C-alpha positions in Angstrom: 85.2 -0.5 122.5 86.6 0.9 119.2 88.0 -1.4 116.6 91.7 -1.2 115.8 92.6 1.1 113.0 93.9 -0.7 109.8 97.4 -0.6 108.5 97.7 1.7 105.5 100.4 1.5 102.9 101.6 3.6 100.0 104.1 2.7 97.2 105.3 3.8 93.8 102.7 2.6 91.3 103.6 -0.9 90.0 103.1 0.2 86.4 105.8 2.9 86.8 108.2 0.3 88.2 107.5 -2.0 85.2 108.1 0.9 82.8 111.5 1.5 84.5 112.5 -2.1 84.1 111.3 -2.0 80.4 113.3 1.2 79.8 116.4 -0.5 81.4 116.0 -3.6 79.1 115.4 -1.4 76.0 118.5 0.7 76.8 120.7 -2.3 77.3 119.5 -3.9 74.1 120.0 -0.7 72.2 123.5 -0.2 73.7 124.5 -3.7 72.6 123.3 -3.4 69.0 124.3 0.1 68.2 127.5 1.1 66.3 127.6 4.6 67.7 130.1 4.7 70.6 128.9 8.0 72.0 125.3 6.9 71.8 126.2 3.6 73.5 127.7 5.5 76.5 124.7 7.9 76.8 122.1 5.1 76.5 124.1 2.9 78.9 124.0 5.8 81.5 120.3 6.3 81.0 119.7 2.5 81.4 121.7 2.5 84.6 119.7 5.4 86.0 116.4 3.6 85.0 117.7 0.4 86.6 118.5 2.2 89.9 115.1 3.9 90.0 113.3 0.7 89.1 115.3 -1.2 91.7 114.3 1.3 94.4 110.7 1.1 93.3 110.9 -2.7 93.6 112.7 -3.1 96.9 111.3 -0.1 98.8 107.7 -1.5 98.9 105.6 -0.4 100.6 107.4 3.0 100.7 105.3 4.3 103.6 103.1 2.3 106.0 101.1 3.6 109.0 99.1 2.1 111.7 97.9 3.1 115.2 101.5 2.7 116.5 103.3 5.0 114.0 105.0 5.2 110.7 107.4 2.9 108.8 109.4 4.3 105.9 111.2 1.8 103.6 114.3 2.9 101.8 116.5 0.9 99.3 118.4 -1.1 101.9 116.9 0.0 105.2 113.7 0.7 107.1 112.9 3.6 109.5 110.2 3.3 112.1 108.8 6.2 114.2 106.1 6.3 116.9 103.5 9.0 116.3 105.1 11.1 119.1 108.4 11.1 117.3 107.3 12.4 113.9 105.6 15.5 112.6 103.7 15.0 109.4 102.9 18.0 107.2 101.8 18.8 103.7 104.0 21.3 101.8 103.0 23.2 98.6 105.4 24.8 96.3 105.2 26.4 92.9 107.3 24.6 90.2 107.2 25.3 86.5 104.1 27.4 86.8 102.0 24.9 88.8 101.5 24.0 92.4 103.2 20.8 93.6 102.3 19.1 96.9 104.7 16.9 98.9 104.4 15.1 102.2 107.1 15.9 104.7 108.0 13.6 107.6 110.0 15.5 110.1 111.4 13.1 112.7 114.3 13.5 115.1 117.2 14.5 112.9 115.6 13.2 109.7 113.5 15.1 107.1 111.9 12.9 104.5 110.0 14.5 101.5 107.7 12.2 99.6 105.8 13.1 96.4 103.3 11.4 94.2 105.8 9.1 92.6 106.8 7.7 96.1 103.3 7.3 97.3 101.2 6.4 94.3 98.5 8.8 95.3 98.3 12.6 95.9 100.2 13.6 99.0 97.0 15.4 100.2 95.2 12.1 100.4 98.0 10.5 102.4 98.2 13.5 104.8 94.4 13.2 105.4 94.6 9.5 106.0 97.5 9.9 108.4 95.7 12.7 110.2 92.7 10.4 110.6 94.8 7.4 111.7 96.8 9.5 114.2 93.7 10.7 116.1 
């Protein structure tokens, strides 16, 4: 009898989420104390973007989870779950800015989800290998 395969999880690195929250706080403080109205608008917009990204990194944890039953993908306010038979997992490589970038693609039903290093916290190649081992 084989032992059950463990549940594996991947998320945005906590230190990056913390940097996002720190950037938000810094932007808000700077926007409050500055006398430059144009700068205040620009920094406020940057702080808003940082806050949204940090909020996503905080709430969508773990971003991707897998076990012997299938995959679970967390989004900002929802969660999607697929059995292994419903999802096709593949590694895509593209050239961007003179270097090769890998992404993990989850192609399920009518949904295509593309996850990169920032979403997973590790190289997409490592996640693809772990998912391949878990699926078999």
